[in-house]
VOPAGU-2260 file (C-alpha; in pm, 1 decimal, decimal comma):
REM VOPAGU-2260
SITE   aa  ch    i         X         Y         Z
SITE  MET   A    0   -2437,4    -115,8    -536,2
SITE  ASN   A    1   -2158,8    -347,3    -465,1
SITE  ILE   A    2   -1805,0    -214,3    -529,7
SITE  LYS   A    3   -1480,4    -420,3    -540,1
SITE  ILE   A    4   -1114,7    -329,7    -603,4
SITE  LEU   A    5    -947,6    -564,2    -846,8
SITE  ASP   A    6    -592,6    -661,9    -833,6
SITE  LEU   A    7    -541,3    -444,3   -1128,8
SITE  CYS   A    8    -558,4    -152,9    -880,8
SITE  VAL   A    9    -207,3      39,2    -882,7
SITE  GLY   A   10    -309,9     266,5    -617,2
SITE  CYS   A   11    -288,7     613,0    -821,7
SITE  GLY   A   12    -562,8     754,3    -596,4
SITE  ALA   A   13    -793,0     890,3    -834,1
SITE  CYS   A   14   -1078,1     712,2    -700,3
SITE  ALA   A   15    -992,5     867,7    -332,3
SITE  ILE   A   16    -982,3    1203,5    -489,1
SITE  ILE   A   17   -1320,9    1186,7    -661,1
SITE  SER   A   18   -1513,4    1010,7    -369,0
SITE  PRO   A   19   -1286,3    1026,0     -61,7
SITE  GLU   A   20   -1596,4     921,1     155,2
SITE  VAL   A   21   -1604,8     563,8     -19,7
SITE  PHE   A   22   -1240,1     499,1    -133,9
SITE  GLU   A   23    -903,9     544,1      47,0
SITE  ILE   A   24    -570,0     423,3     -39,4
SITE  SER   A   25    -393,2     182,9     191,6
SITE  HIS   A   26     -87,6     -23,1     115,1
SITE  ASN   A   27     -76,6      90,4    -253,0
SITE  LYS   A   28    -418,9     -23,1    -327,8
SITE  ALA   A   29    -768,7     144,3    -320,6
SITE  VAL   A   30   -1012,6      26,2     -31,4
SITE  VAL   A   31   -1382,4      66,0      -8,1
SITE  ASN   A   32   -1570,3     194,9     280,9
SITE  THR   A   33   -1896,0      -9,7     217,6
SITE  SER   A   34   -2111,0     166,5     479,6
SITE  ARG   A   35   -2079,0     496,4     269,5
SITE  ILE   A   36   -2160,3     357,5     -71,9
SITE  GLU   A   37   -2534,0     441,1     -54,8
SITE  ASN   A   38   -2485,9     807,5      -9,8
SITE  PHE   A   39   -2231,3     850,8    -302,5
SITE  GLU   A   40   -2330,8     604,8    -564,7
SITE  ASP   A   41   -2304,8     890,5    -832,6
SITE  LEU   A   42   -1952,2     981,6    -708,6
SITE  CYS   A   43   -1856,1     588,4    -711,0
SITE  LEU   A   44   -1960,1     558,5   -1080,1
SITE  ASP   A   45   -1737,9     842,3   -1167,0
SITE  ALA   A   46   -1431,7     692,8    -970,6
SITE  ALA   A   47   -1495,4     373,2   -1187,9
SITE  ILE   A   48   -1497,7     570,5   -1523,8
SITE  THR   A   49   -1212,5     778,0   -1422,4
SITE  CYS   A   50    -981,9     478,2   -1309,6
SITE  PRO   A   51    -698,8     449,8   -1523,8
SITE  VAL   A   52    -669,4      79,4   -1527,5
SITE  ASN   A   53   -1055,5     -20,5   -1475,6
SITE  ALA   A   54    -983,2    -168,4   -1133,1
SITE  ILE   A   55   -1311,1     -75,7    -989,9
SITE  SER   A   56   -1599,1    -328,2   -1041,1
SITE  ILE   A   57   -1938,0    -218,5    -974,2
SITE  GLU   A   58   -2240,9    -440,6    -963,1
SITE  GLU   A   59   -2607,9    -312,4    -881,0
SITE  ASN   A   60   -2797,1    -491,3    -617,3
């Protein structure tokens, strides 16, 4: 799974609340810890669905 944060991100922090193992907010934008995605794919999908501005792009490998 590949996850990218689009420029649409407003840094609301919803993704970091849902999956703090993978997402964090830095300089008012979400950042992805790519080394942790594999263990938390379900939560990453939940974060993408929950994102109010659809700023999380997920592509399956």
